[in-house]
C-alpha positions, -999 to 999 in steps of 0.1 A, spaced: -407 -732 -79 -378 -708 -77 -344 -725 -72 -332 -698 -48 -353 -675 -26 -363 -643 -44 -384 -616 -27 -392 -580 -26 -365 -558 -11 -382 -524 -14 -413 -507 -28 -421 -472 -40 -451 -454 -55 -460 -421 -72 -494 -406 -79 -501 -373 -97 -509 -342 -77 -543 -335 -92 -573 -351 -75 -605 -357 -95 -634 -362 -71 -669 -377 -77 -682 -342 -73 -660 -331 -101 -674 -359 -123 -710 -349 -114 -702 -316 -133 -689 -335 -163 -713 -364 -169 -747 -376 -157 -737 -393 -125 -736 -388 -87 -713 -395 -58 -738 -419 -43 -741 -439 -75 -703 -441 -79 -696 -450 -43 -724 -476 -40 -713 -494 -72 -675 -491 -70 -664 -477 -37 -644 -450 -54 -645 -415 -41 -616 -398 -59 -588 -406 -83 -555 -390 -93 -551 -375 -128 -518 -368 -146 -510 -334 -158 -511 -327 -196 -473 -330 -199 -469 -358 -174 -463 -392 -190 -461 -428 -177 -423 -427 -176 -423 -396 -153 -445 -413 -127 -426 -446 -131 -391 -432 -127 -401 -415 -94 -417 -446 -81 -387 -467 -92 -362 -443 -74 -382 -446 -42 -382 -484 -44 -345 -485 -50 -339 -463 -20 -362 -485 1 -342 -516 -10 -311 -500 4 -291 -506 -28 -274 -482 -52 -292 -477 -85 -261 -490 -103 -268 -524 -89 -300 -528 -108 -294 -554 -136 -328 -554 -154 -359 -533 -157 -394 -546 -165 -422 -521 -169 -458 -533 -169 -481 -508 -187 -509 -504 -212 -503 -467 -216 -467 -464 -227 -453 -430 -235 -451 -442 -271 -456 -475 -289 -418 -476 -291 -393 -473 -277 -404 -491 -245 -412 -471 -214 -387 -493 -196 -359 -478 -217 -372 -443 -209 -372 -452 -172 -337 -465 -175 -325 -432 -190 -343 -411 -163 -326 -432 -136 -292 -425 -151 -286 -461 -159 -273 -476 -191 -268 -508 -211 -289 -530 -187 -318 -548 -204 -351 -531 -202 -385 -541 -217 -422 -535 -214 -449 -561 -205 -486 -558 -214 -511 -578 -194 -536 -552 -185 -544 -548 -148 -525 -581 -141 -494 -565 -154 -475 -558 -122 -480 -594 -109 -470 -608 -143 -439 -587 -143 -430 -598 -107 -433 -634 -119 -411 -628 -149 -386 -608 -129 -382 -634 -103 -373 -660 -129 -347 -637 -144 -333 -629 -110 -324 -666 -107 -293 -661 -129 -274 -631 -140 -297 -603 -128 -293 -602 -90 -315 -571 -86 -345 -566 -108 -366 -534 -109 -403 -541 -116 -426 -511 -123 -463 -510 -129 -476 -477 -143 -506 -465 -162 -520 -431 -171 -555 -442 -180 -569 -407 -179 -552 -402 -213 -574 -430 -228 -605 -425 -208 -636 -412 -226 -650 -385 -202 -683 -386 -221 -689 -422 -212 -703 -422 -177 -700 -460 -174 -662 -460 -176 -650 -425 -168 -658 -428 -131 -635 -459 -127 -600 -449 -137 -571 -430 -124 -533 -426 -128 -503 -438 -109 -471 -458 -106 -457 -484 -82 -424 -502 -82 -406 -530 -64 -370 -542 -63 -366 -580 -65 -335 -597 -51 -322 -625 -30 -338 -631 4 -331 -657 31 -343 -693 25 -380 -697 33 -388 -661 24 -399 -645 -8 -421 -658 -36 -435 -692 -27 -459 -696 -56 -471 -681 -89 -503 -686 -109 -507 -669 -143 -534 -673 -169 -551 -658 -198 -583 -663 -219 -580 -646 -252 -616 -654 -261 -625 -625 -237 -604 -600 -255 -634 -580 -268 -647 -574 -233 -620 -548 -224 -600 -530 -250 -589 -499 -268 -600 -506 -303 -578 -483 -324 -542 -471 -325 -526 -505 -333 -520 -524 -365 -556 -536 -367 -570 -501 -367 -543 -475 -373 -552 -439 -363 -574 -422 -388 -600 -395 -390 -626 -422 -388 -612 -439 -356 -609 -405 -339 -644 -395 -349 -658 -429 -336 -639 -424 -303 -620 -457 -307 -589 -445 -290 -606 -447 -256 -612 -476 -232 -642 -498 -241 -655 -522 -215 -684 -547 -211 -687 -539 -174 -711 -567 -163 -691 -594 -180 -658 -582 -167 -673 -580 -132 -684 -617 -133 -651 -628 -147 -632 -608 -120 -651 -623 -90 -646 -658 -104 -609 -656 -112 -599 -637 -80 -612 -668 -61 -598 -694 -85 -563 -678 -90 -559 -673 -52 -569 -709 -45 -546 -722 -71 -515 -702 -60 -521 -711 -23 -523 -748 -32 -489 -745 -50 -474 -729 -18 -491 -756 4 -510 -729 22 -547 -722 29 -566 -689 30 -564 -690 68 -525 -689 65 -526 -656 47 -520 -624 67 -527 -599 39 -544 -601 5 -534 -572 -18 -559 -574 -47 -562 -554 -79 -581 -522 -69 -609 -521 -95 -641 -522 -75 -647 -528 -38 -677 -550 -46 -654 -574 -65 -629 -574 -36 -657 -581 -10 -672 -609 -32 -638 -625 -36 -633 -624 2 -666 -640 7 -659 -668 -18 -626 -675 -1 -642 -675 33 -619 -647 45 -626 -616 65 -626 -585 43 -604 -567 68 -575 -589 56 -578 -574 21 -559 -541 18 -581 -517 0 -573 -481 -13 -596 -480 -43 -616 -452 -27 -586 -428 -31 -571 -439 -65 -598 -457 -85 -585 -483 -110 -549 -476 -119 -545 -507 -139 -509 -520 -139 -500 -497 -110 -529 -508 -88 -514 -537 -68 -480 -520 -67 -494 -488 -51 -515 -508 -26 -485 -529 -16 -463 -499 -12 -489 -482 11 -491 -513 32 -453 -516 34 -447 -479 39 -472 -479 68 -451 -506 85 -481 -529 84 -462 -559 70 -443 -580 95 -414 -604 90 -426 -638 80 -462 -628 71 -478 -644 41 -490 -620 14 -511 -628 -16 -511 -604 -46 -539 -611 -70 -552 -593 -101 -572 -596 -133 -572 -575 -165 -576 -571 -202 -567 -601 -223 -584 -615 -203 -556 -622 -179 -552 -631 -143 -522 -635 -119 -516 -644 -83 -484 -646 -63 -479 -656 -27 -449 -643 -8 -435 -648 27 -425 -612 36 -389 -606 45 -382 -575 66 -346 -567 70 -334 -567 105 -363 -587 119 -359 -622 104 -330 -645 95 -313 -619 72 
């Protein structure tokens, strides 16, 4: 476990202005509001403008998180950006965020773990905050609309765009991150992927014609995996923290599908009202999902000092990640 207490000092989020409703999708593909809501719980999602990139959303979310942490941006010592939709393959989106925040020279890098990315990045950032990087900026951002096939009714109803951020730093003893559980199963890589655009299948006329630069997903298989791993990862991280599901005040899960969330709650024996859910308004925003939900919960003043919070997600890879934190609220606790 962490040698010194590291926790979240501030959060921020940014979603694009454009709203794409289920009614809008009904005019684009053969689907219906009833079908989408009954199977996913999603009613609308946010869509980035044509000239709006991941770094644009990320920089604004980051600035809000830094302000909420009550530190100056110059105190940030490291930036980690979790994304699967970087502005470019290189340089890293984290470097672009650094420049947009007016920072320089501090280390900045991207992390790719699919929808588990933000939780992965928090775990990595917390370790680096142990020595030399007192305040670490962690950003989760994705603009999945740029890689969504709007002729594929099985996937285009699911995804949206957004960014969320958190500042990690020292908190009083007994607060902050109490446990981390990370995992991956590369044998499931084929279940959720964007086939082309990398070194395996560089962009070509053929890859564009075959629509291989869009998300491909084996929905049923991913659903089964998600329900199973949401339960197992949560159970494992709580065991590391010497807690039980009954000790948790809030679960903040990856917002992919309300049926997955409800199934996970049932398997854990936890009331669904302890799971914070906003998937109906954003859809699946991948690396940004948990970050946006956490910021909404925090900004609404629903998190109290000393409450136990579990962040849990799953994603392409296949990956999974869970963290348990004891929330520190400045002015209310021991700090």
